[in-house]
N, C-alpha and C positions, 0 to 999 in steps of 0.2 A: 341431660348431661351432654356437654360438647364432646366432639370426637378428638382423640389424641393423635397428633401427627408428629412424626420424626423426620427432620430434614437433615440429610447428611450431604453437606456441600462445603467445599473449601474456599470458594469465592465469597468473601464477606458481603459484597454488595448484592449478589444474587440471593444469598441466604437471608439477608435482612428484608429484601423485596418479597420473598416468598413468605417469611414468617409474619411480616406486617400485614400482608394481604389476607393470609389464612386466619390470623388472630381477629382481624376485622370481620371475618365471616363466621366467627364463633368457635374456631378450632383452638385447642390448646397445643402449643408448638414447642418441641424441644429441638435443639440444634447441636450437631457435632460437626467439627471442621476437618475430621480425618476418618479414614476407614476403620481403624481399630476402635476408637471411641464410639463410632456409629454402630459397629457390630456389638460392642458391650451393652450399649443402651437398648438396641433392638432385641437382644437375646432375652431381655426381661419379658418380651412378648406382650407388653401392656399397650401397644400402639394399635390404632385402627388402620393406619396406612403409613407407608414410608416413602419419602421422596429421596431418591438416591442418585447422587452425581456419579457418573461413570469414572471420571479421572480424579482420583483422590490420593493424597499423600498417605503413607503408612501402610495402606492396603487398598487396592483399587476396588471400585464399585462392584465389578463382576465377582471378585473374590469374596467380598462381604456377602453378596447375594448367595453365592454357592455355599458359604459357611452357614448362613441362616437356614437355607433349605435343607442342608445336611443335618441341622439340629432339629428339624421337624417344625420350624417356625413358619407358619403359612400366612403371616401378615402380608396383605397386598403391597406390592412394591412397584413404583413408577420410576424407571430409570430416566435421568436427564443426561443428555449427551450431545456434544458438538459433532460426534461421529454419526453422520446421517445416511449412509448408504443402506440399501436394502439388506446387504449382508450383515452390517452392524446391528440393524434392527432385529433381524432373525436371531443373531447370536444372543442378544439381550433377552428376547422372548423365550428362546429355548433354554436359557440358563435359569429360568424360573421367575422372570419378572412378569408382571401382569400388564404392563403398558410401557411404552417407550416414547419419550417426548424429545424432539430435537431442539437444541439451543440455537439461536435465541427463540424464546417462546412467549406467547401472550399469557399473562396471569389468568385471564378468563378461561383459557383452554386448560391450563393445569387444574384450576378449580373444578371445571366440569368433569375432567377425567377422574380426579380424586373422588368426587361425589358419585360418579358412575360405579367406581370400584366398591365404594361403601355400600351402595344399593345392591350390587351383585352379591356381595359377601353375606349380607343379612346378619343375623345375630351371631352366627358362627359358633364353634366349640368354646367351652369355657376355658379361659386362660388360666394356667397354673400360677397362683400367686403365693402359695405356701408349700414348703417342703418339710417333711418330718421323718424322724427315726426314733422309735421308742418315745421317751418323754422330751426329746429335743425337737424344737420347732423353729423354723425360719420363715419370716414374712418378707417376701421379695419386694413388696411395695414400700413398706416402712423401713426395710432393711434392719429389722430387729430379730435377735436370736434369743431364745429362752430354753432353759433346761429345767424341767419340773416346775415351770412357771417363773423361775428366777431369771432376770435378764443377764445376758452375757455380752460384755463389750468386746467387739472384734475390730481389728484394723482392716482397711479395705482389702488387702491381699488375703488376710485370714478369712474374711467373709467369702471371697471368691473361691478359696480353697475348700471351705466347708460346703459352699453351694455345689461345687463340682462333686464332692463326695456324696452329698445328699441326692444328687441326680443319678448317682450310681450306687445306691444303697445295696448292701449285701453282695456287691461285686468287688473283685480284686482290682484295684486301680494301680497301674504300674507307674514308676517314676517318669517314664516317657510320656504317658498320658497326662500326668500332672504338669510336666514341663511345657507340653503343647497347649493343654487346655486352660492352665492357670497363669503360666508365665509367658506364653507365646514364644517359647524357644523351640526351634526345630532341631536342636542338638542338645546333648548333655554337657553343660559347661564344666562338669566335673567338680562343682562346688557342693557344699552341704546345705544349699539354700532350702531344699525341700525338707531335709531332716529338721532344720532349725524351726521352720514354720509348722511342721507337723507336731513337734514336741511342744511348741507354744500353744497350738490349738488344742492339743490333748490336755494340757494343764487347765486351760480355760473351760473345756466342756466336761472333762472326766474327773478332775480333782474334787474329792468330797462326795462323789456320786456313789450309789450302791453298786453299780456295775458299769464297766467301761464300755464306750460305744466305738472308740477309734482303736482298731487293732492293726498291729504290724504283721504282715504275712511274710515270714522269713524267705529271703531270696526272690520274692515276687513283687511286693509293694505294700499297699495298705488297703484296709477294708473298713467301712463304716457300717455297723450293724448291731442290732440289739442282742443277737446271740454271740457267744464267745467263739 
């Protein structure tokens, strides 16, 4: 099976150049043209390596890298950057990247470095591809959700919300955590956006079930758990 590579690069010509070359070398390549989408794809953890441009719209490459490492995702990352001073390289490597390649670069060098990282990494720990709580199951690869074996249709934001809750099973999740983790807001806009999504999600996963999984913790937030 070919290796999966994520390329996060906002320059279309560079991204196409990398994707074309890597595909010809047997890699399957996904592409994001901004930091936020790159982080969202990378968080699934299903990639063997990530090629990450440093200067990106939405969220810069160093911030994407910091967020990945903070989330415990150890996928090898090669930073691409036009910033080539030793200080820049050291900053990239100490931020958690595995390699740092200066633009402009030769494709052969990028390929060699990616292969080296994959060799060093070996089989690595098993990537989490399913999350569950009681009889509720989420498959992160097929993006399917079932409760008691019955499929549940979720909108993309509801899926992200449920994924966040499943990653924090039996923990109280505050509104601030949800605003930052699911909506990317770093402030409370004072709207009822969370309440609306939680009540929709609750209807979809709990209606008709023997026992509810999504609980409101008064004055604190929400908790997903099999026990009341």
